N, C-alpha and C positions, 0 to 999 in steps of 0.2 A: 187872626186879628193882630194887628200891630200894637206895640206898647202904647202908642199915642192915639190910637183909634182912627188913624188916617189910613187911606188905601195905599197899597203898594202897586205901582204901575211902572215897570222897568224891564230891562233885559236881565235875565238871570246871570249873576256874576260868574264869569268863566265860560259862558255859553253865549256867543254873539247872536245866534239865531233862535234863542229861546226867550220869549217874552212872557211876563206874568202879570196878572191882575188879581189881587186878593185883598181881603180885609175890609170890604165895603160896609159891612155891618148893616145890611138892609137898605142902604141908600144907593148902592151901585147900579141898580136897575135903571135909574134915571139917566145914567151916563153910558148906557150900553152902546148906542151908536157911535159916540165919540171914542170910547175906550176901544171898541172894535177896530176903528180906523187907526188908532194909535198902536194897538197890538200888531196889526198888519204891517204898519210902517216899521216898527221895531224888529219884527221877525224877518222882514225881507231886506231892510237896508241898515238896521242897527241904530237908526235915529228917527226923529219925528219933528215936524214943524212946531208942534205944541210944546210949551214949557211944562214939563212933567217933573221938574226938580223937587217940588214939595212932596212928591210921591216916590222918590228914589229909594231903591232897596239899600243903598249905602248911607242913608241918613242915620244920624246917631240913634243907637238902640235897636236897629233892625238887623243889620249884618255888618261886619267889619269890612272896610275897604281892603281889597286884595284877597279876600277869603273866597276861594273858588268852591263851588258845590262839589261834593265828592260823589262819583258814580256808585251805584249800588253794587254789591258783589256779583249779582247776576249780569250787570252790564260789563263787568271786567272779564267775564268768561269769554274765551275765544270760541268762535263758531265751530261746531263739530265736536266739542268736548262734552 
């Protein structure tokens, strides 16, 4: 849940091919077809036709601009180790 109670629908900061949708608080089911289309657009092209700026992950209080997600320690391990 975001601090302002609004959904987050955006690309994950630092990952151009990872799209997220969260924080719908029981109302997101109504938007499933539209959000699905937007998530596909974001994950495949990095942009969408729809104005999703009100749901940006970089809006005040959600995540700081320029703050990239950090991979887990398991993701940093090299294959075969």
